[in-house]
VOBA-1610 file (N, C-alpha, C; in pm, whole numbers, padded with zeros to 5 digits, always signed):
BEGIN
Met-01731+00132-00963Met-01699+00191-00836Met-01762+00104-00728Ala-01686+00082-00620Ala-01735-00002-00513Ala-01700+00062-00379Val-01776+00026-00278Val-01753+00076-00143Val-01755-00043-00048Lys-01665-00040+00047Lys-01663-00143+00150Lys-01639-00075+00283Thr-01723-00104+00380Thr-01709-00047+00513Thr-01637-00147+00601Thr-01533-00098+00670Thr-01455-00184+00759Thr-01441-00116+00894Pro-01403-00190+00997Pro-01378-00126+01126Pro-01257-00034+01119Gly-01246+00054+01213Gly-01136+00151+01213Gly-00999+00089+01229Asn-00992-00032+01284Asn-00862-00094+01302Asn-00821-00185+01186Ala-00900-00190+01079Ala-00867-00270+00962Ala-00773-00191+00871Ala-00672-00257+00819Ala-00576-00192+00729Ala-00642-00165+00594Asp-00636-00041+00549Asp-00696-00004+00421Asp-00630-00074+00304Gly-00500-00089+00309Gly-00425-00145+00197Gly-00462-00288+00164Arg-00522-00359+00256Arg-00558-00499+00231Arg-00696-00514+00166Gln-00768-00407+00147Gln-00905-00414+00096Gln-00913-00399-00055Leu-00807-00356-00120Leu-00812-00323-00263Leu-00855-00438-00353Pro-00801-00560-00341Pro-00842-00666-00435Pro-00992-00695-00433Glu-01056-00676-00321Glu-01199-00703-00312Glu-01283-00594-00379Leu-01225-00478-00404Leu-01300-00366-00458Leu-01289-00353-00610Val-01193-00420-00671Val-01169-00406-00815Val-01230-00525-00887Asp-01312-00497-00989Asp-01376-00606-01063Asp-01329-00617-01207Gly-01241-00532-01254Gly-01187-00545-01389Gly-01250-00452-01491Arg-01355-00381-01455Arg-01417-00289-01550Arg-01342-00157-01560Ala-01264-00127-01457Ala-01189-00001-01457Ala-01066-00014-01546Gly-01026+00095-01607Gly-00906+00094-01688Gly-00781+00116-01605Glu-00797+00193-01496Glu-00684+00222-01408Glu-00736+00242-01266Val-00656+00200-01169Val-00688+00220-01028Val-00581+00309-00969Thr-00623+00416-00903Thr-00528+00504-00835Thr-00550+00494-00685Ala-00439+00502-00611Ala-00447+00494-00465Ala-00320+00554-00407Asp-00322+00580-00276Asp-00203+00636-00212Asp-00106+00524-00173Gln+00001+00560-00103Gln+00108+00466-00073Gln+00069+00356+00023Ala-00039+00371+00094Ala-00084+00265+00185Ala-00122+00138+00108Tyr-00153+00152-00020Tyr-00195+00040-00102Tyr-00081-00021-00182Asp+00041+00027-00166Asp+00156-00022-00242Asp+00206-00152-00181Arg+00145-00261-00223Arg+00183-00396-00180Arg+00176-00486-00302Gln+00260-00588-00305Gln+00257-00682-00416Gln+00121-00753-00422Ala+00059-00773-00306Ala-00071-00839-00302Ala-00180-00752-00365Asn-00154-00625-00390Asn-00249-00538-00459Asn-00214-00524-00607His-00086-00520-00640His-00046-00502-00780His-00073-00627-00863Ala-00052-00745-00806Ala-00069-00870-00882Ala-00214-00891-00929Pro-00316-00875-00843Pro-00453-00892-00893Pro-00491-00789-00999Leu-00439-00668-00986Leu-00469-00567-01087Leu-00412-00608-01223Ala-00288-00656-01222Ala-00227-00700-01348Ala-00302-00820-01405Gly-00349-00909-01319Gly-00425-01025-01365Gly-00557-00988-01429Leu-00616-00879-01386Leu-00742-00831-01444Leu-00719-00740-01564Gly-00595-00706-01592Gly-00565-00615-01702Gly-00592-00469-01669Val-00590-00436-01541Val-00614-00299-01495Val-00480-00233-01466Ala-00460-00113-01517Ala-00336-00039-01493Ala-00332+00006-01347Ser-00215-00009-01286Ser-00199+00030-01147Ser-00144+00171-01138Gly-00222+00260-01081Gly-00178+00397-01057Gly-00151+00419-00909Val-00116+00311-00839Val-00088+00319-00695Val+00046+00389-00676Ser+00047+00490-00591Ser+00172+00563-00563Ser+00272+00469-00499Arg+00392+00467-00553Arg+00496+00378-00502Arg+00566+00439-00383Arg+00599+00355-00287Arg+00679+00401-00172Arg+00824+00410-00214Arg+00890+00511-00166Arg+01034+00522-00191Arg+01107+00435-00090Pro+01206+00360-00134Pro+01282+00281-00036Pro+01357+00372+00060Arg+01346+00344+00185Arg+01415+00424+00285Arg+01553+00365+00308Pro+01653+00450+00314Pro+01786+00396+00342Pro+01790+00340+00484Gly+01848+00223+00497Gly+01855+00161+00628Gly+01960+00227+00716Arg+01940+00218+00842Arg+02036+00273+00937Arg+02072+00162+01033Pro+02201+00139+01052Pro+02239+00034+01146Pro+02177+00058+01283Arg+02143-00050+01349Arg+02069-00041+01473Arg+02145+00036+01582Leu+02275+00021+01590Leu+02350+00086+01696Leu+02405+00223+01657Ser+02361+00276+01543Ser+02413+00405+01500Ser+02337+00523+01560Arg+02234+00495+01638Arg+02159+00604+01700Arg+02248+00680+01797Arg+02223+00807+01806Arg+02301+00890+01896Arg+02269+00854+02040Trp+02372+00831+02118Trp+02352+00799+02258Trp+02316+00925+02334Arg+02214+00921+02413Arg+02171+01036+02490Arg+02250+01040+02620Pro+02307+01155+02651Pro+02386+01164+02775Pro+02297+01143+02898Lys+02347+01068+02993Lys+02273+01044+03116Lys+02297+01161+03212Ile+02192+01204+03275Ile+02202+01316+03368Ile+02183+01266+03508
//
């Protein structure tokens, strides 16, 4: 188990590789940590990734937004 203190404006998802040393059997985390840059080091250390996966969001064409009537 490791702890790292960062400023409030630092992205949490970018801190995971520095916290894992390979002794853990599995790492669990929320969707903020679902990045290839986090999954690859875990696989390299032989640690199972229990990071919650983000669901792909269906794209919406840029001009498909409803036009708001002008008053």
